[in-house]
Each structure stands twice: as C-alpha cells, then as structure tokens.
C-alpha positions in Angstrom: 89.4 -48.1 89.5 88.8 -47.3 85.8 91.7 -45.9 83.8 91.1 -43.5 80.9 93.1 -41.4 78.4 92.0 -37.8 78.0 93.1 -34.5 76.5 93.2 -31.2 78.2 94.7 -27.7 77.4 97.8 -26.3 79.0 99.6 -23.1 78.1 97.7 -23.1 74.8 98.5 -26.6 73.7 96.6 -29.9 73.7 98.1 -32.2 76.2 97.5 -36.0 76.4 96.9 -37.5 79.8 95.9 -40.7 81.6 94.1 -40.9 84.9 92.3 -43.1 87.3 89.7 -42.1 89.9 88.7 -43.6 93.2 85.6 -45.7 93.4 83.7 -42.9 95.1 83.8 -40.9 91.9 86.1 -38.2 93.2 89.0 -36.8 91.1 92.6 -38.1 91.4 94.9 -36.6 94.1 98.3 -37.8 92.8 100.0 -36.0 89.8 103.1 -37.5 88.2 105.4 -35.4 86.1 108.0 -36.9 83.7 111.5 -35.6 83.0 113.3 -34.1 80.0 114.2 -36.0 76.9 113.0 -37.0 73.5 111.6 -40.4 74.7 110.1 -39.2 78.0 106.4 -39.7 78.3 103.6 -40.3 80.8 103.9 -44.1 80.2 107.3 -44.4 81.8 105.9 -44.4 85.4 102.7 -46.2 84.8 104.2 -49.4 86.4 104.3 -47.5 89.7 101.1 -45.6 89.4 99.2 -48.8 88.6 100.5 -50.3 91.8 98.9 -47.5 93.8 95.4 -47.9 92.4 94.5 -51.1 94.4 95.2 -49.1 97.5 92.6 -46.4 96.6 94.9 -43.7 95.3 93.7 -42.0 92.1 96.4 -40.6 89.9 96.9 -38.5 86.8 99.9 -38.3 84.5 100.4 -36.6 81.2 102.8 -35.8 78.4 104.3 -32.4 78.5 104.2 -30.5 75.2 106.8 -31.7 72.7 106.7 -35.2 74.2 104.6 -38.4 73.7 101.1 -37.7 72.4 100.9 -34.1 73.2 101.2 -31.2 70.8 104.2 -29.0 70.4 107.9 -29.3 69.5 110.4 -30.2 72.2 113.1 -27.8 71.1 110.6 -24.9 71.5 109.6 -25.8 75.0 110.8 -24.0 78.2 110.6 -24.5 81.9 108.1 -21.6 82.2 105.9 -23.3 79.7 106.1 -26.6 81.5 105.3 -24.9 84.8 102.1 -23.6 83.2 101.3 -27.1 82.0 101.9 -28.5 85.4 99.4 -26.1 86.9 96.9 -26.9 84.2 97.2 -30.6 85.0 96.8 -29.8 88.7 93.5 -28.2 87.8 92.3 -31.7 86.9 92.8 -33.0 90.4 90.5 -33.1 93.3 90.3 -29.6 94.7 89.0 -30.8 98.0 92.3 -32.5 99.0 95.9 -31.4 99.0 97.7 -33.2 96.2 100.7 -35.5 96.1 103.2 -34.6 93.4 105.5 -37.2 91.9 108.4 -35.9 89.8 111.2 -37.5 87.9 114.3 -35.5 87.1 113.0 -32.2 85.6 109.6 -33.2 86.8 110.9 -33.0 90.4 112.1 -29.4 89.7 108.7 -28.5 88.3 106.9 -30.1 91.3 109.1 -28.4 93.9 108.7 -25.0 92.1 105.0 -25.4 92.2 104.8 -25.9 96.0 103.8 -22.3 96.8 100.9 -22.6 94.3 99.7 -26.2 94.9 100.5 -26.7 98.6 101.0 -30.5 98.2 100.8 -32.7 101.2 103.6 -35.0 99.9 106.3 -34.9 97.3 107.9 -38.1 95.7 111.0 -37.4 93.6 113.2 -39.7 91.5 116.7 -38.4 90.7 115.5 -34.8 91.2 117.1 -32.2 88.9 117.5 -28.5 89.7 117.9 -25.5 87.3 118.7 -21.8 87.9 116.1 -19.1 88.0 117.4 -17.4 84.9 116.8 -20.6 82.9 113.0 -20.3 82.9 112.7 -19.0 79.3 115.6 -21.0 77.7 114.5 -23.4 75.1 115.2 -27.1 75.2 117.4 -26.7 72.1 120.7 -27.1 73.9 120.4 -23.7 75.7 119.2 -25.2 79.0 122.1 -25.6 81.5 122.8 -28.9 83.0 121.1 -29.8 86.3 123.1 -28.5 89.3 123.0 -27.1 92.8 122.0 -23.6 91.9 121.3 -21.5 95.0 118.6 -19.5 93.3 116.8 -22.5 91.9 113.0 -22.2 92.0 112.9 -25.8 93.1 114.9 -25.0 96.3 112.8 -21.8 96.8 109.6 -23.8 96.6 110.8 -26.5 99.0 111.5 -23.8 101.7 107.8 -23.4 101.9 107.0 -27.2 102.0 105.6 -28.6 105.2 104.5 -32.1 104.0 106.2 -35.4 103.6 109.2 -35.7 101.3 110.4 -38.9 99.7 113.5 -38.9 97.4 114.8 -41.9 95.4 118.4 -41.4 94.4 120.3 -43.6 91.9 123.6 -45.0 93.0 125.2 -44.4 89.6 123.3 -41.2 88.5 125.3 -39.7 85.7 123.1 -36.6 85.3 122.2 -35.4 88.8 125.1 -35.0 91.3 124.6 -35.8 95.0 125.1 -32.2 95.8 121.8 -31.4 93.9 119.9 -33.8 96.2 121.6 -32.3 99.2 120.3 -28.9 98.1 116.8 -30.4 98.1 117.2 -31.8 101.6 118.7 -28.6 103.0 115.9 -26.6 101.5 113.2 -28.8 103.0 113.8 -27.8 106.6 110.0 -27.3 107.2 109.1 -30.7 105.9 107.0 -32.9 108.3 109.1 -35.9 107.3 112.0 -36.8 104.9 113.0 -40.1 103.6 115.8 -40.8 101.1 116.0 -44.2 99.4 119.1 -45.2 97.5 118.8 -47.4 94.5 122.2 -49.0 94.1 123.1 -50.3 90.6 120.8 -47.8 88.9 121.6 -44.8 86.7 119.6 -41.7 86.2 117.0 -43.4 84.1 115.6 -45.5 86.9 112.2 -46.1 85.2 113.8 -47.9 82.3 115.3 -50.6 84.6 113.1 -50.8 87.7 110.1 -52.5 86.1 112.3 -55.6 85.3 113.5 -55.9 89.0 110.5 -56.9 91.1 112.2 -56.7 94.4 113.4 -53.2 93.9 110.2 -52.1 92.3 108.2 -53.4 95.3 110.5 -51.6 97.7 109.8 -48.4 95.8 106.1 -49.0 95.9 106.1 -49.7 99.6 108.0 -46.4 100.3 105.5 -44.5 98.1 102.6 -46.0 100.0 104.1 -45.0 103.3 104.2 -41.4 102.2 100.7 -41.6 100.8 99.4 -42.9 104.1 98.8 -40.9 107.3 101.6 -42.5 109.3 104.6 -41.4 107.3 107.9 -41.7 109.3 109.3 -38.5 110.9 112.7 -38.9 109.3 114.5 -41.8 107.6 117.4 -42.5 105.3 118.0 -45.9 103.8 
C-alpha cells in the first residue's frame, strides 16, 4: 500500500492527514483519532497503523485543529469542533463499507459519540476518556472537566447504539482515566456483538509513548486489533 500525506477541510479549518489505500484502489476503512494534549498528533499511532497495512487494511489518521500540522489554536478548540472534524475525516473513508474507528483517550470519546452517525462495524479504544454532555462547547483552555464516568456522556449514549465489535486497551497504571470510566463504556455497550478488554500492565495513560519500544506488547496489541478487524472476532473476552 502507498502512504500519502494530504490536507482536507474540517469545521472550516485545514487539517493535515495521512492515509493508505488498499491495492484495489478503494478508500481506507480505518479512521484513527488521537487524544488531547499539546504534543498529540497523528504520528503517535502510526507504529500500529503501519502494522495493519500488510494485512490489507487501509487507514486514515489526522491532526485535529490546534495539533500537529493542522491549522488552529489548541486553547480555542472544543469537543463540538472536534466532533465536526471527526465527521469530516470520516467523509474521506470508503462509503461502501462500515468503518472501523480507533480512538485514544479523547479520541475514543469522539469515536463513541459518532456511532449514531457513522455506524462503525468495530471500535478500538486506548485508555478511553469520557466527558459530560455540557462540556461540548468548553474550550481546551483549562475549562474542560477531567475525564470521568459522567452518566450523560455522549460517548456512553453513542455506545448504547453500537452493535459491532468493541476492543478496549486499558493501562494498568492509568493516571488520567479511572477504571470506572472504562466500566461505563462496557456497561453502555450492551448491544455490542463482541467485547474484549486487554490490560497493559506497567503502562500509564500515554501508552503510545512506550509501546513502540516493547515489541512483545506491541505485537500483542496488533494481534488483538487484527482479530477485531477480521470476520471471526470473539464473542466476549477479557484478558
């Protein structure tokens, strides 16, 4: 597969993306969303996405506005704006196939919230965060509340409509997302066709910083992702 950088517009801003396409020339079906933070970018998860390419999975990842190579200022961004950018990125995917959404931290919140619109066949989350419904228009200038198990979270609401395969990676020493937040994800995903939770012991919230340097754990993650991307995902598993 060929990999290319490109620019597209989302919520009125120019966004920088990277994508691969299957050999048959179709568009990607996997969309990866990064988390919140000054140093967050589309490149953080490339080590995993590149491992999917040899198995025929085309993917797309991009920098949200205010991050990486995209336009905008981080402190002026909001969850509502990032939701619009997520949907704009999804417009770049293959419309003939249900997508797979990969989200890290805030990216998981955005992916889950977009379930009613995008109807993904699978969700892959790393240390998924959740935010309350009334945080949609709060700027990332310190106004946004910390991730928590908010009953009215749009992420939980979206998951209640999800009927595909759910894979969640949790960090054993996550200092940002509490276990109760992940429990909220699982309890909301009652309609999911399958659920799998993989615990990464010895890792903190920022798993993508450390995982590339640990081949055994990295390969374990890739194998789990490929199971979900395949047609024979397990019905229910916790490891």
